[in-house]
C-alpha positions as CSV (number, residue, x, y, z in Angstrom):
1,M,11.5,-1.3,5.4
2,T,9.2,1.7,5.1
3,G,8.8,4.3,2.3
4,T,6.4,6.7,0.8
5,Q,4.9,6.7,-2.7
6,S,3.2,9.7,-4.2
7,G,1.4,10.5,-7.4
8,K,-0.3,13.9,-7.1
9,P,0.1,16.4,-4.2
10,G,-1.9,15.2,-1.3
11,D,-1.9,11.7,-2.8
12,E,0.7,10.1,-0.6
13,A,0.9,6.7,1.0
14,I,3.2,5.1,3.5
15,V,4.3,1.7,2.5
16,E,5.8,-0.8,4.9
17,F,7.3,-4.3,4.2
18,I,7.2,-7.0,6.9
19,R,8.8,-10.4,6.5
20,V,6.3,-13.1,7.7
21,G,7.9,-16.5,7.4
22,S,8.5,-17.2,3.7
23,M,6.2,-14.4,2.5
24,L,6.3,-10.6,2.6
25,K,3.4,-8.6,4.0
26,V,3.0,-5.1,2.4
27,V,1.0,-2.5,4.2
28,A,-0.1,0.8,2.5
29,V,-1.6,3.7,4.6
30,D,-3.2,6.8,3.1
31,T,-1.6,9.8,4.8
32,V,-4.8,11.9,4.6
33,T,-7.5,9.5,5.6
34,G,-5.5,6.9,7.6
35,L,-7.1,4.1,5.6
36,E,-4.8,1.0,5.6
37,V,-4.7,-2.0,3.3
38,S,-2.4,-5.0,3.4
39,M,-1.4,-7.8,1.1
40,I,0.9,-10.7,1.0
41,G,3.5,-11.0,-1.7
42,D,6.3,-13.1,-3.0
43,P,9.6,-11.8,-1.5
44,R,11.3,-12.7,-4.8
45,R,9.4,-9.8,-6.4
46,S,10.9,-6.3,-6.2
47,S,9.9,-4.1,-3.4
48,Q,9.0,-1.5,-6.0
49,E,6.5,-3.8,-7.7
50,L,5.0,-5.0,-4.4
51,G,4.7,-1.4,-3.2
52,R,3.0,-0.3,-6.4
53,L,0.5,-3.1,-6.1
54,A,-0.2,-2.2,-2.5
55,V,-0.8,1.5,-3.4
56,Q,-3.0,0.3,-6.3
57,K,-5.1,-1.7,-3.8
58,L,-5.2,1.4,-1.5
59,R,-6.5,3.6,-4.3
60,Y,-9.2,1.0,-5.0
61,A,-10.2,0.9,-1.3
62,L,-10.3,4.8,-1.2
63,A,-12.6,4.8,-4.3
64,K,-14.9,2.2,-2.8
65,Q,-15.0,4.3,0.4
66,K,-16.0,7.4,-1.5
67,Q,-18.8,5.5,-3.3
68,G,-20.2,4.4,0.0
69,A,-20.1,7.9,1.6
Protein backbone atom coordinates (compact mmCIF):
# COMPACT_ATOMS: atom_id res chain seq x y z
CA MET A 1 0.00 0.00 0.00
CA THR A 2 1.39 3.39 -1.01
CA GLY A 3 0.08 6.89 -0.46
CA THR A 4 1.11 10.49 -0.16
CA GLN A 5 0.82 12.80 2.80
CA SER A 6 1.13 16.52 2.56
CA GLY A 7 1.14 19.47 4.91
CA LYS A 8 2.18 22.60 3.03
CA PRO A 9 2.75 23.00 -0.73
CA GLY A 10 6.10 21.41 -1.59
CA ASP A 11 5.96 19.47 1.69
CA GLU A 12 4.91 16.09 0.35
CA ALA A 13 6.00 12.58 1.26
CA ILE A 14 5.38 9.20 -0.31
CA VAL A 15 4.49 6.63 2.32
CA GLU A 16 4.72 2.89 1.66
CA PHE A 17 3.58 0.00 3.88
CA ILE A 18 5.30 -3.39 3.57
CA ARG A 19 4.31 -6.46 5.58
CA VAL A 20 7.43 -8.16 7.03
CA GLY A 21 6.46 -11.27 8.96
CA SER A 22 4.29 -10.21 11.86
CA MET A 23 5.36 -6.55 11.65
CA LEU A 24 4.70 -3.69 9.24
CA LYS A 25 7.56 -1.72 7.71
CA VAL A 26 6.65 1.89 6.90
CA VAL A 27 8.84 3.89 4.51
CA ALA A 28 8.47 7.66 3.99
CA VAL A 29 10.27 9.47 1.16
CA ASP A 30 10.51 13.25 0.75
CA THR A 31 9.50 14.08 -2.83
CA VAL A 32 11.82 17.10 -3.06
CA THR A 33 15.08 15.80 -1.58
CA GLY A 34 14.61 12.04 -1.99
CA LEU A 35 15.49 11.51 1.68
CA GLU A 36 14.05 8.21 2.91
CA VAL A 37 13.34 6.97 6.42
CA SER A 38 11.81 3.72 7.58
CA MET A 39 10.33 2.34 10.75
CA ILE A 40 8.77 -0.87 11.97
CA GLY A 41 5.29 -0.73 13.44
CA ASP A 42 2.56 -2.87 14.90
CA PRO A 43 0.14 -3.90 12.13
CA ARG A 44 -2.74 -3.60 14.61
CA ARG A 45 -2.24 0.18 14.54
CA SER A 46 -4.05 2.13 11.84
CA SER A 47 -2.16 2.86 8.65
CA GLN A 48 -3.04 6.53 9.18
CA GLU A 49 -1.28 6.56 12.57
CA LEU A 50 1.77 4.66 11.29
CA GLY A 51 2.00 6.92 8.25
CA ARG A 52 1.81 10.01 10.46
CA LEU A 53 4.64 8.70 12.63
CA ALA A 54 6.80 7.91 9.59
CA VAL A 55 6.25 11.42 8.19
CA GLN A 56 7.09 12.87 11.62
CA LYS A 57 10.36 10.90 11.57
CA LEU A 58 11.03 12.14 8.03
CA ARG A 59 10.54 15.77 9.10
CA TYR A 60 12.97 15.20 11.98
CA ALA A 61 15.56 13.73 9.59
CA LEU A 62 15.11 16.68 7.20
CA ALA A 63 15.63 19.15 10.07
CA LYS A 64 18.78 17.30 11.16
CA GLN A 65 20.04 17.33 7.56
CA LYS A 66 19.49 21.11 7.32
CA GLN A 67 21.38 21.64 10.62
CA GLY A 68 24.39 19.76 9.26
CA ALA A 69 24.42 21.57 5.92
